[in-house]
C-alpha positions in Angstrom: 120.8 129.2 88.6 118.1 130.5 90.9 114.5 129.3 90.9 111.5 131.0 92.6 110.0 128.6 95.0 106.5 127.3 94.3 104.4 127.7 97.4 102.1 124.8 98.1 99.0 126.9 98.8 99.4 128.6 95.4 99.3 125.4 93.4 95.6 124.9 92.7 92.9 127.4 91.9 90.1 124.8 92.0 88.3 123.4 95.0 88.9 124.8 98.4 88.4 121.5 100.2 90.2 118.3 99.4 89.9 114.8 100.7 92.0 114.0 103.8 95.7 113.6 102.9 95.3 115.3 99.5 96.6 118.7 100.4 99.4 117.2 102.6 100.5 115.2 99.6 100.6 118.2 97.3 102.6 120.1 99.9 105.1 117.3 100.4 105.8 117.0 96.7 106.2 120.8 96.2 108.4 121.1 99.2 110.4 118.1 98.1 110.9 119.6 94.7 112.0 122.9 96.1 114.4 121.1 98.5 115.9 119.2 95.6 116.4 122.4 93.6 118.0 124.1 96.5 120.3 121.2 97.4 121.9 120.9 93.9 124.6 123.2 92.7 123.1 123.5 89.2 119.6 122.1 89.4 117.5 121.3 86.4 113.9 122.0 87.3 112.7 119.9 84.4 114.6 116.9 85.5 113.5 117.3 89.1 109.8 117.7 88.0 110.0 114.7 85.7 111.4 112.6 88.6 108.7 113.7 91.0 106.1 113.0 88.3 107.5 109.5 87.7 107.4 108.7 91.4 103.8 110.1 91.7 102.7 108.0 88.7 104.2 104.8 90.2 102.6 105.5 93.5 99.2 106.3 91.8 99.4 103.0 89.8 100.3 101.0 92.9 97.3 102.5 94.8 94.9 101.6 92.0 95.6 97.9 91.7 92.3 96.0 91.3 91.4 93.4 93.9 91.3 89.6 93.2 87.5 89.6 92.5 87.1 90.0 88.7 83.4 91.0 89.3 84.2 93.7 91.9 82.2 96.8 91.0 84.5 99.1 93.0 87.5 98.0 91.0 85.7 98.0 87.6 87.1 101.4 86.6 90.7 100.3 87.2 90.3 96.6 86.2 92.8 96.8 83.3 96.0 98.6 82.6 94.3 100.6 79.8 91.5 101.6 82.2 94.0 102.7 84.8 95.9 104.8 82.3 92.7 106.4 81.1 91.8 107.4 84.7 95.3 108.6 85.3 95.3 110.8 82.2 91.8 112.2 83.2 93.1 113.1 86.6 96.3 114.7 85.3 94.3 116.8 82.8 92.0 118.0 85.6 94.9 119.0 87.8 96.7 120.8 84.9 93.5 122.8 84.2 93.2 123.7 87.9 96.8 124.9 88.2 97.7 128.5 88.1 100.7 127.5 86.0 98.7 125.9 83.2 98.5 129.1 81.2 101.3 131.6 81.3 101.8 135.0 79.7 104.7 133.6 77.8 102.7 130.8 76.1 103.1 131.0 72.3 99.4 131.3 71.9 98.9 134.0 74.5 97.3 137.1 73.1 98.3 140.6 73.7 96.5 143.8 73.2 
């Protein structure tokens, strides 16, 4: 099975400038996904994408651990597991909505004239 490669610079339609390291991380994940698809005889893009997502979620959660100070204002928005999940879901929703791949012509609710 052949998959078209996703090009890193085509992923987001949103902001042109990202914080340092952000675009490099996007590129690394996309290139890694493409590499995994190419290196397997019969790759399953959904399995590869789910694995990449699981790794990204684990890393995101690791990076958002609150500090030991229960009154820390910087950590207040990630002070509980529920707050971290809420922040994660907000960020995922934003990235989905910014992606060129969020809506496709083959969506069941896509109109045609």
